[in-house]
C-alpha positions in Angstrom: 0.4 -0.2 -0.1 1.2 3.7 -0.8 2.5 5.7 1.9 0.3 9.2 2.2 2.0 12.1 1.8 2.2 14.9 4.2 3.3 18.1 2.3 4.0 21.9 3.8 3.3 24.1 1.1 5.4 27.4 1.2 3.4 30.3 -0.7 5.9 33.1 -2.1 6.1 36.5 -2.7 8.8 38.8 -2.8 11.4 36.4 -1.9 8.9 35.6 1.7 6.7 32.9 2.8 3.1 34.2 2.9 0.1 33.2 4.0 -3.7 34.1 3.8 -7.4 33.7 3.9 -9.4 32.1 1.0 -6.9 33.8 -1.3 -6.4 37.4 0.4 -5.5 39.0 3.5 -1.9 37.9 3.1 0.6 38.1 6.1 4.5 36.6 6.6 4.9 33.5 7.9 8.9 33.5 6.8 11.6 32.8 5.0 11.1 30.1 2.9 14.6 28.4 2.4 14.6 28.3 6.4 11.5 26.4 6.5 11.6 24.2 4.2 15.0 22.7 5.2 12.6 22.3 8.7 10.2 20.5 7.4 12.6 18.7 6.1 14.5 17.6 8.9 11.1 17.2 10.5 10.1 14.2 8.1 7.7 16.1 5.3 7.6 13.8 2.4 7.8 16.5 0.1 7.3 20.4 -0.7 5.4 22.4 -2.5 7.2 26.0 -3.5 4.2 28.3 -4.9 5.4 32.3 -6.4 1.8 33.4 -6.1 1.9 36.6 -7.8 4.2 35.9 -10.5 1.6 35.2 -13.0 -0.2 38.4 -12.4 3.0 40.3 -12.5 4.0 37.9 -15.7 7.5 37.2 -14.6 9.2 33.7 -13.7 9.1 32.2 -10.8 13.0 32.4 -8.7 15.2 30.7 -10.4 17.9 31.8 -7.8 15.6 31.2 -4.8 14.8 27.6 -6.3 18.2 26.7 -6.5 18.9 27.8 -2.9 16.2 25.8 -1.4 17.7 22.5 -3.3 20.8 22.9 -1.2 19.0 23.1 1.9 16.3 20.0 1.3 16.9 16.4 0.7 13.2 15.5 0.1 11.4 16.1 -3.2 10.6 19.7 -4.3 7.6 21.1 -6.6 7.9 24.7 -7.9 4.7 26.6 -9.6 4.1 30.1 -10.9 5.0 31.5 -14.3 5.5 28.5 -15.8 4.9 28.6 -19.4 7.5 26.8 -21.6 9.7 24.1 -22.0 12.4 26.8 -21.1 10.9 27.7 -17.8 11.0 24.3 -17.0 14.4 22.7 -18.1 15.8 26.8 -16.4 14.2 25.1 -12.7 14.5 21.6 -13.1 18.7 22.7 -13.7 18.0 24.2 -10.7 17.1 21.8 -8.4 13.4 20.8 -8.7 12.4 18.0 -9.1 8.6 18.8 -9.8 7.0 21.6 -11.9 3.0 22.9 -11.4 1.5 24.7 -13.7 -1.9 26.2 -13.6 -3.4 29.2 -15.5 -0.7 28.4 -18.6 -1.7 25.8 -18.6 -5.1 26.2 -19.0 -5.0 28.6 -21.6 -2.8 26.7 -23.3 -3.3 22.8 -22.5 -0.9 21.4 -25.6 2.2 23.2 -23.1 0.8 19.9 -20.4 1.1 17.4 -23.5 4.6 19.2 -24.6 6.2 19.3 -20.8 4.9 15.6 -20.1 7.0 14.3 -23.7 9.9 16.5 -22.6 10.4 15.7 -18.8 8.1 12.6 -18.2 4.1 12.7 -16.2 6.2 12.0 -13.0 7.4 15.6 -13.4 4.5 17.7 -14.4 1.6 18.8 -11.5 -1.6 20.2 -12.1 -2.7 22.7 -10.0 -6.3 23.5 -10.0 -7.7 26.4 -7.6 -11.8 25.6 -7.6 -15.3 27.3 -6.5 -17.9 25.9 -5.4 -20.6 28.4 -6.7 -24.1 28.5 -5.7 -25.5 25.3 -8.5 -23.4 23.2 -6.5 -21.0 22.9 -9.2 -16.8 22.8 -8.7 -15.2 25.5 -11.3 -11.9 26.3 -12.3 -10.5 29.8 -11.1 -7.0 31.7 -12.4 -4.4 33.8 -11.8 -4.4 33.2 -8.1 -7.9 32.9 -7.8 -8.7 36.0 -9.2 -10.7 35.1 -12.8 -13.4 32.7 -12.5 -13.3 30.2 -15.3 -17.4 28.7 -16.7 -15.3 25.2 -17.4 -15.9 22.4 -14.4 -13.2 21.4 -12.0 -14.0 17.6 -12.9 -13.5 18.0 -16.7 -10.4 19.8 -16.4 -8.9 17.4 -14.2 -10.1 14.8 -16.6 -8.9 16.6 -19.7 -5.4 17.5 -17.8 -4.6 13.9 -17.5 -5.2 12.9 -20.7 -2.7 15.2 -22.0 0.3 13.8 -19.4 -0.5 15.6 -16.0 0.8 12.8 -13.5 -0.7 14.5 -10.5 -3.1 17.1 -9.4 -2.7 19.8 -6.7 -6.6 20.4 -5.7 -6.7 23.5 -3.6 -10.8 24.6 -2.6 -10.7 28.1 -2.4 -14.1 27.9 -0.2 -11.5 25.8 2.8 -8.4 27.9 1.8 -6.9 29.2 5.4 -10.3 28.3 6.9 -8.6 25.5 9.3 -12.4 24.1 9.1 -11.4 20.7 7.4 -10.6 19.7 3.9 -13.1 19.4 0.6 -13.9 16.2 1.2 -16.9 16.1 -1.6 -14.9 17.0 -4.6 -11.2 15.6 -3.2 -13.1 12.3 -3.5 -14.9 12.5 -6.8 -11.5 13.1 -8.3 -8.6 10.4 -6.6 -11.8 7.8 -7.9 -12.5 9.1 -11.2 -8.3 9.6 -12.1 -5.4 7.5 -12.6 -3.2 9.6 -11.0 -2.4 10.8 -7.7 -4.5 13.3 -6.0 -3.3 15.9 -3.9 -6.0 17.9 -1.1 -4.9 21.6 -0.5 -7.2 23.9 1.6 -9.2 23.4 5.1 -6.3 21.7 7.4 -7.0 22.8 10.4 -7.0 19.9 12.3 -5.0 16.1 12.7 -8.4 14.6 12.3 -9.3 17.2 8.9 -6.0 14.7 7.8 -7.7 11.6 8.8 -10.5 12.4 6.7 -8.9 13.6 3.8 -7.2 10.2 3.5 -10.2 8.0 4.5 -12.8 9.5 3.6 -11.4 11.9 0.4 -8.8 8.9 -0.7 -6.7 11.7 -1.1 -3.2 10.6 -1.9 -1.7 13.9 -0.1 -3.0 16.5 2.0 -1.2 20.1 1.6 -1.0 22.4 4.4 0.6 25.6 5.1 0.0 27.9 8.3 -0.7 25.3 10.7 2.8 24.3 10.1 4.4 27.5 9.2 2.2 29.1 13.0 3.6 26.1 14.8 0.2 24.9 15.2 0.6 21.4 14.3 4.3 20.0 14.0 4.5 17.3 11.3 6.3 14.8 13.5 3.4 14.8 15.7 0.6 14.6 13.1 2.9 11.6 11.4 2.4 10.1 14.7 -1.2 10.3 15.0 -1.8 9.3 11.3 0.0 6.4 12.3 -2.4 5.3 15.1 -5.0 5.4 13.4 -3.7 2.7 10.8 -3.2 5.6 8.1 0.3 4.4 6.3 2.7 7.2 6.6 6.8 7.4 6.3 7.9 8.1 10.0 
């Protein structure tokens, strides 16, 4: 049985780690290199670094920062933000990233997913989906860091992306992001049961029980969280011990 992964996420703005609620009201959470090294030491399975304003500001992810991170962590890490070409990905991988995350650029140009999968392999391509449940009960895709609504349903886009070569889905519920009220179990379960690739649940993790829920009841392959780790509300070793006690297969 595959182990369930715990993944701290570091949203980066102006070279600093930040965290908000429902994608707004950002506050400083520390130096991303220091935090990444700490989480690796504590037993995180992977890390995700997202340059959250790169797409909006139309610039490239901070390659120099990626290089610094690579010298301080010994676990796989994914980098996203402003990635729109094979050349972008090549530069990030050369600087030490293990996987890359694409979001807005892939939605606007789905062929990008296919190009990246062919060049670097599907295992390297993570599709990040920011999704929001609307009044009609459907989950829709949002772009540009949650600023732009689309008419495409989350499930449809996820299936399309996997067909094009995405090897993993990073699913963030905008309704749950930063609320610490629990993950979006319904949409996570839908993707996890309908897709042949791993699904990372993101948005809403606030207690250890929430992680149990998303693994046992929504079949997520990994759970991603930010503020509870950044602000030392839950320690990764404690979380893993708790999950192990619930018979959830995690790497200790």
